[in-house]
N, C-alpha and C positions, 0 to 999 in steps of 0.2 A: 610512414603509414598514417593515413588520415582517419581519424575516428569520427564517425557520423553521429548525428544527434541521437539516433535510436540506440547506438552502441553505448553512448555516454549515459543515456537513461537506464539501460540495463545494468551497466556497471555501478551506477549510483544505487539502484534498487538492490543489487546483490550486496553492496557494502552495508546498506541499512539493514538488510535481512541478517547478515552475520553479526552486526552490532546488536540487534535485537535478541538474537539467540544467545549471544555471549552475556548480555545483561540479565536475561531471564535465567540462565544457568547460574550465574553468580548470585542471584537473588533467590535461588531455589524455588522458582515459579515454573511449574511444568503443566500449565493449563493450556489446552489447545485453543479454547475460545479467546483467551487473552492474547495469544500469539496471533490468531486470525484478526482480531480487532486492531492490534498494533500494525500488522502488515497492511490492512486496508487503509488505515490512517496515513501510514507512510507512503503508500502508493498514490493516494489522492493529493497529498502535499507535494510529492515529487512531480506529479502531473502539472500542478499549478506553478511550481517554481521553475520548471524547465520549459514552460510554454512561451514561445516567441510572441511578442506583442503584435507584429504585423504580418507574419508569415503563417500560412496554413499548410502544415506538413501532412502528408497523406496518411502516415501511420497513426496520427492522432485521431483521425476520423474513426478508425477501428477501435480505438481505446475508449470511446464514449460508451460503447456497448458494455465493455468490461467494467467501466466506472458505475454504470447503472446496476449491474449485477453485484458489485462490491457494496453499493449502498443498500441494496436489498438484504444481503447477507449480514451486513453490519446492523441493520434495523432488527433483524430476527434475533441475532445474538444479544443485542441490547435489551430487547423485549424479554427474552428468557432470563437475563440477569436481573432485570428489575422485578419481574414477577416472583423470583425466588426469594427476594429480600422482603417482600410484603406479606 
């Protein structure tokens, strides 16, 4: 069975998600905003690490919209965290 690049990306994202949940449970951190921020960072890093240098894969064009949404959500959460500390 051949695993496509999209399937490899999803498997890697699931592995990172389970690792994040495990680490957060072991550290007794149950904050949703922390989890969302970590997931957005993991998603963006995984997008960059799995990007082929010369090929343009069709599903990555659709991912740019999701990346922009992730950056907006990340900015909102970061703004709320910074304003609560000041």
